LOLOMI-910898 format. One record per atom (N, C-alpha, C): x, y, z; atom name. Coordinates in Angstrom, 3 decimals, always signed. Layout:
LOLOMI-910898
<kegu x="X" y="Y" z="Z" atomo="CA"/>
...
END
This chain:
LOLOMI-910898
<kegu x="+242.752" y="+35.913" z="+208.992" atomo="N"/>
<kegu x="+242.837" y="+34.460" z="+209.059" atomo="CA"/>
<kegu x="+241.818" y="+33.757" z="+208.156" atomo="C"/>
<kegu x="+240.839" y="+34.507" z="+207.661" atomo="N"/>
<kegu x="+239.776" y="+33.876" z="+206.871" atomo="CA"/>
<kegu x="+240.295" y="+33.119" z="+205.661" atomo="C"/>
<kegu x="+241.378" y="+33.621" z="+205.048" atomo="N"/>
<kegu x="+241.823" y="+33.016" z="+203.803" atomo="CA"/>
<kegu x="+242.654" y="+31.753" z="+204.031" atomo="C"/>
<kegu x="+243.049" y="+31.481" z="+205.300" atomo="N"/>
<kegu x="+243.896" y="+30.317" z="+205.564" atomo="CA"/>
<kegu x="+243.133" y="+29.035" z="+205.273" atomo="C"/>
<kegu x="+243.825" y="+28.047" z="+204.700" atomo="N"/>
<kegu x="+243.232" y="+26.753" z="+204.356" atomo="CA"/>
<kegu x="+242.087" y="+26.880" z="+203.359" atomo="C"/>
<kegu x="+242.106" y="+27.902" z="+202.530" atomo="N"/>
<kegu x="+240.982" y="+28.117" z="+201.621" atomo="CA"/>
<kegu x="+241.379" y="+28.034" z="+200.150" atomo="C"/>
<kegu x="+242.577" y="+27.557" z="+199.845" atomo="N"/>
<kegu x="+243.040" y="+27.420" z="+198.463" atomo="CA"/>
<kegu x="+243.241" y="+28.760" z="+197.759" atomo="C"/>
<kegu x="+243.225" y="+29.868" z="+198.482" atomo="N"/>
<kegu x="+243.573" y="+31.140" z="+197.855" atomo="CA"/>
<kegu x="+244.659" y="+31.805" z="+198.699" atomo="C"/>
<kegu x="+245.484" y="+32.596" z="+198.024" atomo="N"/>
<kegu x="+246.565" y="+33.279" z="+198.726" atomo="CA"/>
<kegu x="+246.044" y="+34.544" z="+199.388" atomo="C"/>
<kegu x="+246.878" y="+35.132" z="+200.226" atomo="N"/>
<kegu x="+246.473" y="+36.387" z="+200.869" atomo="CA"/>
<kegu x="+246.239" y="+37.477" z="+199.818" atomo="C"/>
<kegu x="+247.091" y="+37.503" z="+198.778" atomo="N"/>
<kegu x="+246.926" y="+38.522" z="+197.738" atomo="CA"/>
<kegu x="+245.584" y="+38.346" z="+197.025" atomo="C"/>
<kegu x="+245.256" y="+37.098" z="+196.708" atomo="N"/>
<kegu x="+243.986" y="+36.825" z="+196.039" atomo="CA"/>
<kegu x="+242.810" y="+37.180" z="+196.953" atomo="C"/>
<kegu x="+242.968" y="+36.819" z="+198.216" atomo="N"/>
<kegu x="+241.928" y="+37.148" z="+199.197" atomo="CA"/>
<kegu x="+241.700" y="+38.659" z="+199.247" atomo="C"/>
<kegu x="+242.813" y="+39.420" z="+199.260" atomo="N"/>
<kegu x="+242.700" y="+40.877" z="+199.331" atomo="CA"/>
<kegu x="+241.973" y="+41.443" z="+198.118" atomo="C"/>
<kegu x="+242.257" y="+40.862" z="+196.926" atomo="N"/>
<kegu x="+241.562" y="+41.307" z="+195.714" atomo="CA"/>
<kegu x="+240.064" y="+41.059" z="+195.850" atomo="C"/>
<kegu x="+239.714" y="+39.868" z="+196.317" atomo="N"/>
<kegu x="+238.296" y="+39.529" z="+196.471" atomo="CA"/>
<kegu x="+237.628" y="+40.419" z="+197.512" atomo="C"/>
<kegu x="+238.347" y="+40.632" z="+198.613" atomo="N"/>
<kegu x="+237.785" y="+41.456" z="+199.680" atomo="CA"/>
<kegu x="+237.584" y="+42.888" z="+199.205" atomo="C"/>
<kegu x="+238.571" y="+43.395" z="+198.442" atomo="N"/>
<kegu x="+238.477" y="+44.755" z="+197.921" atomo="CA"/>
<kegu x="+237.254" y="+44.888" z="+197.008" atomo="C"/>
<kegu x="+237.028" y="+43.871" z="+196.181" atomo="N"/>
<kegu x="+235.874" y="+43.913" z="+195.287" atomo="CA"/>
<kegu x="+234.571" y="+43.824" z="+196.061" atomo="C"/>
<kegu x="+234.584" y="+42.978" z="+197.093" atomo="N"/>
<kegu x="+233.349" y="+42.852" z="+197.877" atomo="CA"/>
<kegu x="+232.996" y="+44.160" z="+198.555" atomo="C"/>
<kegu x="+234.025" y="+44.936" z="+198.935" atomo="N"/>
<kegu x="+233.748" y="+46.157" z="+199.684" atomo="CA"/>
<kegu x="+233.626" y="+47.383" z="+198.768" atomo="C"/>
<kegu x="+233.618" y="+47.175" z="+197.447" atomo="N"/>
<kegu x="+233.383" y="+48.297" z="+196.525" atomo="CA"/>
<kegu x="+232.055" y="+48.976" z="+196.847" atomo="C"/>
<kegu x="+231.971" y="+50.299" z="+196.644" atomo="N"/>
<kegu x="+230.740" y="+51.025" z="+196.994" atomo="CA"/>
<kegu x="+229.502" y="+50.459" z="+196.306" atomo="C"/>
<kegu x="+229.667" y="+49.949" z="+195.084" atomo="N"/>
<kegu x="+228.510" y="+49.427" z="+194.356" atomo="CA"/>
<kegu x="+228.057" y="+48.052" z="+194.834" atomo="C"/>
<kegu x="+228.838" y="+47.421" z="+195.686" atomo="N"/>
<kegu x="+228.526" y="+46.042" z="+196.099" atomo="CA"/>
<kegu x="+228.151" y="+46.017" z="+197.566" atomo="C"/>
<kegu x="+227.091" y="+46.702" z="+197.911" atomo="N"/>
<kegu x="+226.715" y="+46.819" z="+199.316" atomo="CA"/>
<kegu x="+226.391" y="+45.462" z="+199.913" atomo="C"/>
<kegu x="+226.949" y="+45.210" z="+201.073" atomo="N"/>
<kegu x="+226.707" y="+43.937" z="+201.745" atomo="CA"/>
<kegu x="+225.324" y="+43.981" z="+202.398" atomo="C"/>
<kegu x="+224.582" y="+42.912" z="+202.215" atomo="N"/>
<kegu x="+223.279" y="+42.815" z="+202.864" atomo="CA"/>
<kegu x="+223.233" y="+41.552" z="+203.700" atomo="C"/>
<kegu x="+222.415" y="+41.564" z="+204.704" atomo="N"/>
<kegu x="+222.150" y="+40.341" z="+205.447" atomo="CA"/>
<kegu x="+221.527" y="+39.352" z="+204.481" atomo="C"/>
<kegu x="+222.196" y="+38.198" z="+204.264" atomo="N"/>
<kegu x="+221.704" y="+37.285" z="+203.240" atomo="CA"/>
<kegu x="+220.428" y="+36.578" z="+203.667" atomo="C"/>
<kegu x="+220.005" y="+36.756" z="+204.904" atomo="N"/>
<kegu x="+218.744" y="+36.177" z="+205.337" atomo="CA"/>
<kegu x="+217.593" y="+37.179" z="+205.250" atomo="C"/>
<kegu x="+217.851" y="+38.337" z="+204.648" atomo="N"/>
<kegu x="+216.804" y="+39.343" z="+204.514" atomo="CA"/>
<kegu x="+215.756" y="+38.839" z="+203.524" atomo="C"/>
<kegu x="+214.548" y="+38.576" z="+203.994" atomo="N"/>
<kegu x="+213.554" y="+37.929" z="+203.149" atomo="CA"/>
<kegu x="+212.979" y="+38.861" z="+202.091" atomo="C"/>
<kegu x="+213.313" y="+40.152" z="+202.159" atomo="N"/>
<kegu x="+212.935" y="+41.026" z="+201.057" atomo="CA"/>
<kegu x="+213.715" y="+40.672" z="+199.793" atomo="C"/>
<kegu x="+214.881" y="+40.063" z="+199.957" atomo="N"/>
<kegu x="+215.716" y="+39.735" z="+198.811" atomo="CA"/>
<kegu x="+215.760" y="+38.245" z="+198.523" atomo="C"/>
<kegu x="+215.403" y="+37.416" z="+199.485" atomo="N"/>
<kegu x="+215.567" y="+35.980" z="+199.310" atomo="CA"/>
<kegu x="+214.361" y="+35.205" z="+199.806" atomo="C"/>
<kegu x="+214.057" y="+34.135" z="+199.116" atomo="N"/>
<kegu x="+213.223" y="+33.101" z="+199.688" atomo="CA"/>
<kegu x="+214.147" y="+32.220" z="+200.513" atomo="C"/>
<kegu x="+213.883" y="+32.134" z="+201.807" atomo="N"/>
<kegu x="+214.839" y="+31.518" z="+202.725" atomo="CA"/>
<kegu x="+215.180" y="+30.071" z="+202.343" atomo="C"/>
<kegu x="+214.164" y="+29.275" z="+202.040" atomo="N"/>
<kegu x="+214.428" y="+27.869" z="+201.730" atomo="CA"/>
<kegu x="+215.253" y="+27.714" z="+200.455" atomo="C"/>
<kegu x="+214.957" y="+28.517" z="+199.445" atomo="N"/>
<kegu x="+215.723" y="+28.436" z="+198.200" atomo="CA"/>
<kegu x="+217.160" y="+28.877" z="+198.421" atomo="C"/>
<kegu x="+217.364" y="+29.830" z="+199.312" atomo="N"/>
<kegu x="+218.726" y="+30.243" z="+199.636" atomo="CA"/>
<kegu x="+219.495" y="+29.103" z="+200.283" atomo="C"/>
<kegu x="+218.860" y="+28.406" z="+201.228" atomo="N"/>
<kegu x="+219.530" y="+27.271" z="+201.868" atomo="CA"/>
<kegu x="+219.901" y="+26.216" z="+200.819" atomo="C"/>
<kegu x="+219.002" y="+25.977" z="+199.885" atomo="N"/>
<kegu x="+219.288" y="+24.997" z="+198.825" atomo="CA"/>
<kegu x="+220.444" y="+25.469" z="+197.947" atomo="C"/>
<kegu x="+220.470" y="+26.760" z="+197.657" atomo="N"/>
<kegu x="+221.544" y="+27.311" z="+196.838" atomo="CA"/>
<kegu x="+222.894" y="+27.168" z="+197.544" atomo="C"/>
<kegu x="+222.912" y="+27.457" z="+198.846" atomo="N"/>
<kegu x="+224.147" y="+27.314" z="+199.619" atomo="CA"/>
<kegu x="+224.630" y="+25.867" z="+199.552" atomo="C"/>
<kegu x="+223.708" y="+24.927" z="+199.747" atomo="N"/>
<kegu x="+224.096" y="+23.517" z="+199.728" atomo="CA"/>
<kegu x="+224.610" y="+23.098" z="+198.353" atomo="C"/>
<kegu x="+223.950" y="+23.589" z="+197.311" atomo="N"/>
<kegu x="+224.372" y="+23.268" z="+195.941" atomo="CA"/>
<kegu x="+225.792" y="+23.772" z="+195.678" atomo="C"/>
<kegu x="+226.068" y="+24.995" z="+196.094" atomo="N"/>
<kegu x="+227.399" y="+25.563" z="+195.902" atomo="CA"/>
<kegu x="+228.439" y="+24.770" z="+196.675" atomo="C"/>
<kegu x="+228.097" y="+24.334" z="+197.891" atomo="N"/>
<kegu x="+229.031" y="+23.533" z="+198.673" atomo="CA"/>
<kegu x="+229.284" y="+22.189" z="+197.993" atomo="C"/>
<kegu x="+228.208" y="+21.573" z="+197.472" atomo="N"/>
<kegu x="+228.344" y="+20.283" z="+196.791" atomo="CA"/>
<kegu x="+229.269" y="+20.386" z="+195.593" atomo="C"/>
<kegu x="+229.181" y="+21.508" z="+194.875" atomo="N"/>
<kegu x="+230.020" y="+21.714" z="+193.698" atomo="CA"/>
<kegu x="+231.425" y="+22.179" z="+194.077" atomo="C"/>
<kegu x="+231.652" y="+22.380" z="+195.378" atomo="N"/>
<kegu x="+232.946" y="+22.874" z="+195.869" atomo="CA"/>
<kegu x="+233.312" y="+24.202" z="+195.211" atomo="C"/>
<kegu x="+232.301" y="+25.028" z="+194.943" atomo="N"/>
<kegu x="+232.542" y="+26.316" z="+194.306" atomo="CA"/>
<kegu x="+232.608" y="+27.448" z="+195.307" atomo="C"/>
<kegu x="+232.205" y="+27.190" z="+196.532" atomo="N"/>
<kegu x="+232.428" y="+28.200" z="+197.549" atomo="CA"/>
<kegu x="+233.266" y="+27.599" z="+198.661" atomo="C"/>
<kegu x="+234.136" y="+28.424" z="+199.209" atomo="N"/>
<kegu x="+234.897" y="+28.068" z="+200.397" atomo="CA"/>
<kegu x="+234.345" y="+28.944" z="+201.505" atomo="C"/>
<kegu x="+233.636" y="+28.363" z="+202.428" atomo="N"/>
<kegu x="+233.139" y="+29.200" z="+203.506" atomo="CA"/>
<kegu x="+233.012" y="+28.392" z="+204.775" atomo="C"/>
<kegu x="+233.049" y="+29.090" z="+205.862" atomo="N"/>
<kegu x="+232.783" y="+28.456" z="+207.138" atomo="CA"/>
<kegu x="+231.580" y="+29.150" z="+207.733" atomo="C"/>
<kegu x="+230.748" y="+28.385" z="+208.401" atomo="N"/>
<kegu x="+229.545" y="+28.957" z="+208.974" atomo="CA"/>
<kegu x="+229.855" y="+29.400" z="+210.396" atomo="C"/>
<kegu x="+229.576" y="+30.662" z="+210.676" atomo="N"/>
<kegu x="+229.724" y="+31.181" z="+212.030" atomo="CA"/>
<kegu x="+228.467" y="+31.983" z="+212.323" atomo="C"/>
<kegu x="+228.123" y="+32.066" z="+213.574" atomo="N"/>
<kegu x="+226.986" y="+32.895" z="+213.932" atomo="CA"/>
<kegu x="+227.493" y="+34.252" z="+214.398" atomo="C"/>
<kegu x="+227.005" y="+35.293" z="+213.749" atomo="N"/>
<kegu x="+227.337" y="+36.632" z="+214.206" atomo="CA"/>
<kegu x="+226.215" y="+37.116" z="+215.121" atomo="C"/>
<kegu x="+226.282" y="+38.356" z="+215.548" atomo="N"/>
<kegu x="+225.314" y="+38.850" z="+216.531" atomo="CA"/>
<kegu x="+223.882" y="+38.786" z="+216.002" atomo="C"/>
<kegu x="+223.712" y="+38.844" z="+214.671" atomo="N"/>
<kegu x="+222.347" y="+38.786" z="+214.132" atomo="CA"/>
<kegu x="+222.072" y="+37.473" z="+213.403" atomo="C"/>
<kegu x="+222.878" y="+36.443" z="+213.735" atomo="N"/>
<kegu x="+222.644" y="+35.090" z="+213.219" atomo="CA"/>
<kegu x="+222.761" y="+34.964" z="+211.706" atomo="C"/>
<kegu x="+223.515" y="+35.841" z="+211.059" atomo="N"/>
<kegu x="+223.700" y="+35.662" z="+209.628" atomo="CA"/>
<kegu x="+224.946" y="+34.807" z="+209.402" atomo="C"/>
<kegu x="+225.039" y="+34.245" z="+208.203" atomo="N"/>
<kegu x="+226.244" y="+33.509" z="+207.856" atomo="CA"/>
<kegu x="+227.407" y="+34.478" z="+207.697" atomo="C"/>
<kegu x="+228.560" y="+34.069" z="+208.174" atomo="N"/>
<kegu x="+229.788" y="+34.798" z="+207.884" atomo="CA"/>
<kegu x="+230.522" y="+33.974" z="+206.837" atomo="C"/>
<kegu x="+230.740" y="+34.561" z="+205.666" atomo="N"/>
<kegu x="+231.306" y="+33.817" z="+204.555" atomo="CA"/>
<kegu x="+232.738" y="+34.265" z="+204.298" atomo="C"/>
<kegu x="+233.560" y="+33.360" z="+203.806" atomo="N"/>
<kegu x="+234.886" y="+33.789" z="+203.370" atomo="CA"/>
<kegu x="+234.754" y="+34.563" z="+202.065" atomo="C"/>
<kegu x="+235.860" y="+35.164" z="+201.645" atomo="N"/>
<kegu x="+235.803" y="+36.107" z="+200.530" atomo="CA"/>
<kegu x="+235.253" y="+35.473" z="+199.259" atomo="C"/>
<kegu x="+235.700" y="+34.262" z="+198.940" atomo="N"/>
<kegu x="+235.242" y="+33.700" z="+197.667" atomo="CA"/>
<kegu x="+233.759" y="+33.401" z="+197.725" atomo="C"/>
<kegu x="+233.304" y="+32.951" z="+198.876" atomo="N"/>
<kegu x="+231.877" y="+32.739" z="+199.048" atomo="CA"/>
<kegu x="+231.108" y="+34.034" z="+198.901" atomo="C"/>
<kegu x="+231.640" y="+35.104" z="+199.451" atomo="N"/>
<kegu x="+230.975" y="+36.398" z="+199.335" atomo="CA"/>
<kegu x="+230.826" y="+36.787" z="+197.874" atomo="C"/>
<kegu x="+231.887" y="+36.551" z="+197.096" atomo="N"/>
<kegu x="+231.807" y="+36.918" z="+195.684" atomo="CA"/>
<kegu x="+230.689" y="+36.143" z="+194.992" atomo="C"/>
<kegu x="+230.628" y="+34.848" z="+195.260" atomo="N"/>
<kegu x="+229.579" y="+34.039" z="+194.646" atomo="CA"/>
<kegu x="+228.198" y="+34.507" z="+195.087" atomo="C"/>
<kegu x="+228.048" y="+34.788" z="+196.366" atomo="N"/>
<kegu x="+226.742" y="+35.210" z="+196.835" atomo="CA"/>
<kegu x="+226.356" y="+36.557" z="+196.252" atomo="C"/>
<kegu x="+227.354" y="+37.415" z="+196.064" atomo="N"/>
<kegu x="+227.038" y="+38.682" z="+195.410" atomo="CA"/>
<kegu x="+226.499" y="+38.438" z="+194.006" atomo="C"/>
<kegu x="+227.148" y="+37.533" z="+193.255" atomo="N"/>
<kegu x="+226.678" y="+37.231" z="+191.907" atomo="CA"/>
<kegu x="+225.276" y="+36.627" z="+191.944" atomo="C"/>
<kegu x="+225.047" y="+35.733" z="+192.900" atomo="N"/>
<kegu x="+223.715" y="+35.132" z="+193.002" atomo="CA"/>
<kegu x="+222.660" y="+36.199" z="+193.280" atomo="C"/>
<kegu x="+223.031" y="+37.183" z="+194.117" atomo="N"/>
<kegu x="+222.069" y="+38.224" z="+194.435" atomo="CA"/>
<kegu x="+221.752" y="+39.053" z="+193.187" atomo="C"/>
<kegu x="+222.789" y="+39.363" z="+192.405" atomo="N"/>
<kegu x="+222.552" y="+40.149" z="+191.200" atomo="CA"/>
<kegu x="+221.690" y="+39.383" z="+190.203" atomo="C"/>
<kegu x="+221.957" y="+38.087" z="+190.061" atomo="N"/>
<kegu x="+221.184" y="+37.270" z="+189.130" atomo="CA"/>
<kegu x="+219.765" y="+37.063" z="+189.651" atomo="C"/>
<kegu x="+219.637" y="+37.012" z="+190.982" atomo="N"/>
<kegu x="+218.352" y="+36.768" z="+191.623" atomo="CA"/>
<kegu x="+217.694" y="+35.518" z="+191.055" atomo="C"/>
<kegu x="+218.480" y="+34.466" z="+190.875" atomo="N"/>
<kegu x="+217.968" y="+33.282" z="+190.204" atomo="CA"/>
<kegu x="+218.643" y="+32.059" z="+190.788" atomo="C"/>
<kegu x="+217.986" y="+31.413" z="+191.732" atomo="N"/>
<kegu x="+218.616" y="+30.280" z="+192.410" atomo="CA"/>
<kegu x="+218.405" y="+28.978" z="+191.659" atomo="C"/>
<kegu x="+217.576" y="+28.985" z="+190.628" atomo="N"/>
<kegu x="+217.426" y="+27.767" z="+189.832" atomo="CA"/>
<kegu x="+218.576" y="+27.624" z="+188.849" atomo="C"/>
<kegu x="+219.115" y="+28.764" z="+188.425" atomo="N"/>
<kegu x="+220.189" y="+28.741" z="+187.446" atomo="CA"/>
<kegu x="+221.511" y="+28.735" z="+188.197" atomo="C"/>
<kegu x="+222.069" y="+27.561" z="+188.396" atomo="N"/>
<kegu x="+223.317" y="+27.473" z="+189.131" atomo="CA"/>
<kegu x="+224.488" y="+27.599" z="+188.162" atomo="C"/>
<kegu x="+225.569" y="+26.918" z="+188.445" atomo="N"/>
<kegu x="+226.762" y="+27.140" z="+187.661" atomo="CA"/>
<kegu x="+226.823" y="+26.263" z="+186.425" atomo="C"/>
<kegu x="+227.326" y="+26.794" z="+185.334" atomo="N"/>
<kegu x="+227.487" y="+26.013" z="+184.107" atomo="CA"/>
<kegu x="+228.463" y="+24.860" z="+184.337" atomo="C"/>
<kegu x="+228.508" y="+23.955" z="+183.376" atomo="N"/>
<kegu x="+229.215" y="+22.695" z="+183.613" atomo="CA"/>
<kegu x="+230.707" y="+22.800" z="+183.358" atomo="C"/>
<kegu x="+231.185" y="+23.899" z="+182.827" atomo="N"/>
<kegu x="+232.645" y="+23.998" z="+182.650" atomo="CA"/>
<kegu x="+233.147" y="+25.373" z="+183.056" atomo="C"/>
<kegu x="+234.437" y="+25.422" z="+183.299" atomo="N"/>
<kegu x="+235.039" y="+26.621" z="+183.881" atomo="CA"/>
<kegu x="+234.939" y="+27.829" z="+182.955" atomo="C"/>
<kegu x="+235.097" y="+27.633" z="+181.648" atomo="N"/>
<kegu x="+235.018" y="+28.776" z="+180.744" atomo="CA"/>
<kegu x="+233.673" y="+29.473" z="+180.884" atomo="C"/>
<kegu x="+232.604" y="+28.681" z="+180.889" atomo="N"/>
<kegu x="+231.288" y="+29.272" z="+181.048" atomo="CA"/>
<kegu x="+231.134" y="+29.891" z="+182.431" atomo="C"/>
<kegu x="+231.721" y="+29.246" z="+183.439" atomo="N"/>
<kegu x="+231.625" y="+29.790" z="+184.792" atomo="CA"/>
<kegu x="+232.295" y="+31.161" z="+184.866" atomo="C"/>
<kegu x="+233.425" y="+31.309" z="+184.157" atomo="N"/>
<kegu x="+234.101" y="+32.605" z="+184.178" atomo="CA"/>
<kegu x="+233.233" y="+33.669" z="+183.510" atomo="C"/>
<kegu x="+232.571" y="+33.296" z="+182.429" atomo="N"/>
<kegu x="+231.681" y="+34.239" z="+181.761" atomo="CA"/>
<kegu x="+230.512" y="+34.575" z="+182.683" atomo="C"/>
<kegu x="+229.980" y="+33.543" z="+183.314" atomo="N"/>
<kegu x="+228.819" y="+33.701" z="+184.200" atomo="CA"/>
<kegu x="+229.123" y="+34.672" z="+185.330" atomo="C"/>
<kegu x="+230.337" y="+34.562" z="+185.881" atomo="N"/>
<kegu x="+230.708" y="+35.434" z="+186.987" atomo="CA"/>
<kegu x="+231.366" y="+36.720" z="+186.519" atomo="C"/>
<kegu x="+231.626" y="+36.818" z="+185.227" atomo="N"/>
<kegu x="+232.439" y="+37.921" z="+184.732" atomo="CA"/>
<kegu x="+231.665" y="+39.174" z="+184.419" atomo="C"/>
<kegu x="+230.447" y="+39.306" z="+184.970" atomo="N"/>
<kegu x="+229.629" y="+40.473" z="+184.640" atomo="CA"/>
<kegu x="+230.260" y="+41.771" z="+185.120" atomo="C"/>
<kegu x="+231.229" y="+41.679" z="+186.026" atomo="N"/>
<kegu x="+231.816" y="+42.909" z="+186.562" atomo="CA"/>
<kegu x="+232.909" y="+43.486" z="+185.669" atomo="C"/>
<kegu x="+233.352" y="+42.749" z="+184.648" atomo="N"/>
<kegu x="+234.401" y="+43.214" z="+183.728" atomo="CA"/>
<kegu x="+235.708" y="+43.544" z="+184.463" atomo="C"/>
<kegu x="+235.859" y="+43.026" z="+185.670" atomo="N"/>
<kegu x="+237.049" y="+43.358" z="+186.441" atomo="CA"/>
<kegu x="+238.150" y="+42.353" z="+186.123" atomo="C"/>
<kegu x="+239.148" y="+42.797" z="+185.360" atomo="N"/>
<kegu x="+240.196" y="+41.891" z="+184.881" atomo="CA"/>
<kegu x="+240.955" y="+41.250" z="+186.041" atomo="C"/>
<kegu x="+241.289" y="+42.057" z="+187.033" atomo="N"/>
<kegu x="+242.046" y="+41.544" z="+188.174" atomo="CA"/>
<kegu x="+241.253" y="+40.443" z="+188.889" atomo="C"/>
<kegu x="+239.974" y="+40.674" z="+189.063" atomo="N"/>
<kegu x="+239.141" y="+39.698" z="+189.741" atomo="CA"/>
<kegu x="+238.994" y="+38.431" z="+188.908" atomo="C"/>
<kegu x="+238.841" y="+38.569" z="+187.601" atomo="N"/>
<kegu x="+238.724" y="+37.401" z="+186.731" atomo="CA"/>
<kegu x="+240.003" y="+36.575" z="+186.749" atomo="C"/>
<kegu x="+241.143" y="+37.240" z="+186.847" atomo="N"/>
<kegu x="+242.407" y="+36.504" z="+186.946" atomo="CA"/>
<kegu x="+242.459" y="+35.672" z="+188.219" atomo="C"/>
<kegu x="+241.930" y="+36.225" z="+189.296" atomo="N"/>
<kegu x="+241.866" y="+35.461" z="+190.546" atomo="CA"/>
<kegu x="+240.985" y="+34.239" z="+190.368" atomo="C"/>
<kegu x="+239.839" y="+34.409" z="+189.693" atomo="N"/>
<kegu x="+238.955" y="+33.270" z="+189.444" atomo="CA"/>
<kegu x="+239.662" y="+32.233" z="+188.591" atomo="C"/>
<kegu x="+240.417" y="+32.690" z="+187.579" atomo="N"/>
<kegu x="+241.205" y="+31.771" z="+186.759" atomo="CA"/>
<kegu x="+242.122" y="+30.917" z="+187.624" atomo="C"/>
<kegu x="+242.871" y="+31.575" z="+188.505" atomo="N"/>
<kegu x="+243.819" y="+30.860" z="+189.352" atomo="CA"/>
<kegu x="+243.102" y="+29.893" z="+190.283" atomo="C"/>
<kegu x="+242.029" y="+30.383" z="+190.887" atomo="N"/>
<kegu x="+241.252" y="+29.566" z="+191.806" atomo="CA"/>
<kegu x="+240.700" y="+28.342" z="+191.083" atomo="C"/>
<kegu x="+240.144" y="+28.567" z="+189.884" atomo="N"/>
<kegu x="+239.533" y="+27.487" z="+189.116" atomo="CA"/>
<kegu x="+240.560" y="+26.453" z="+188.694" atomo="C"/>
<kegu x="+241.708" y="+26.918" z="+188.203" atomo="N"/>
<kegu x="+242.691" y="+25.967" z="+187.685" atomo="CA"/>
<kegu x="+243.303" y="+25.145" z="+188.812" atomo="C"/>
<kegu x="+243.387" y="+25.728" z="+190.022" atomo="N"/>
<kegu x="+243.907" y="+24.945" z="+191.150" atomo="CA"/>
<kegu x="+242.892" y="+23.918" z="+191.637" atomo="C"/>
<kegu x="+241.627" y="+24.335" z="+191.681" atomo="N"/>
<kegu x="+240.613" y="+23.411" z="+192.185" atomo="CA"/>
<kegu x="+240.271" y="+22.343" z="+191.158" atomo="C"/>
<kegu x="+240.247" y="+22.730" z="+189.880" atomo="N"/>
<kegu x="+239.821" y="+21.819" z="+188.823" atomo="CA"/>
<kegu x="+240.853" y="+21.817" z="+187.705" atomo="C"/>
<kegu x="+241.929" y="+21.025" z="+187.856" atomo="N"/>
<kegu x="+243.006" y="+21.046" z="+186.861" atomo="CA"/>
<kegu x="+242.526" y="+20.660" z="+185.463" atomo="C"/>
<kegu x="+241.465" y="+19.870" z="+185.359" atomo="N"/>
<kegu x="+240.968" y="+19.461" z="+184.047" atomo="CA"/>
<kegu x="+239.875" y="+20.379" z="+183.522" atomo="C"/>
<kegu x="+239.732" y="+21.536" z="+184.171" atomo="N"/>
<kegu x="+238.719" y="+22.512" z="+183.756" atomo="CA"/>
<kegu x="+237.304" y="+21.941" z="+183.791" atomo="C"/>
<kegu x="+237.064" y="+21.043" z="+184.709" atomo="N"/>
<kegu x="+235.720" y="+20.494" z="+184.834" atomo="CA"/>
<kegu x="+235.245" y="+20.621" z="+186.267" atomo="C"/>
<kegu x="+234.037" y="+21.108" z="+186.419" atomo="N"/>
<kegu x="+233.427" y="+21.175" z="+187.739" atomo="CA"/>
<kegu x="+232.830" y="+19.805" z="+188.038" atomo="C"/>
<kegu x="+233.160" y="+19.221" z="+189.180" atomo="N"/>
<kegu x="+232.605" y="+17.901" z="+189.487" atomo="CA"/>
<kegu x="+231.089" y="+17.951" z="+189.576" atomo="C"/>
<kegu x="+230.438" y="+16.907" z="+189.078" atomo="N"/>
<kegu x="+228.966" y="+16.861" z="+189.092" atomo="CA"/>
<kegu x="+228.476" y="+16.125" z="+190.323" atomo="C"/>
END
């Protein structure tokens, strides 16, 4: 049910979920302070929400971590790899695709293309 009302199809959701669960993309508690400065993470989450670049709902799990929808997970994975919360998303979709395209995964990039073109028909991220 996570993908419902999220602007992505079940097929797209499955692609994102499959990528998130790849062996190389180990899921971590995003509140683990060994990997994050907590306040900067909260600011990053808010920034992503403001830009409408993540679709997520906040739920409390047994250990009080955020439960994110698939697209949010993908973004958070990229943020973790970059380890740079000051450098947010570029101002246009082409750059955003490059920014997120470090995985070289064609199928995943196609999903981002579809997601981007539906959310931003003019290829512009709202400021």
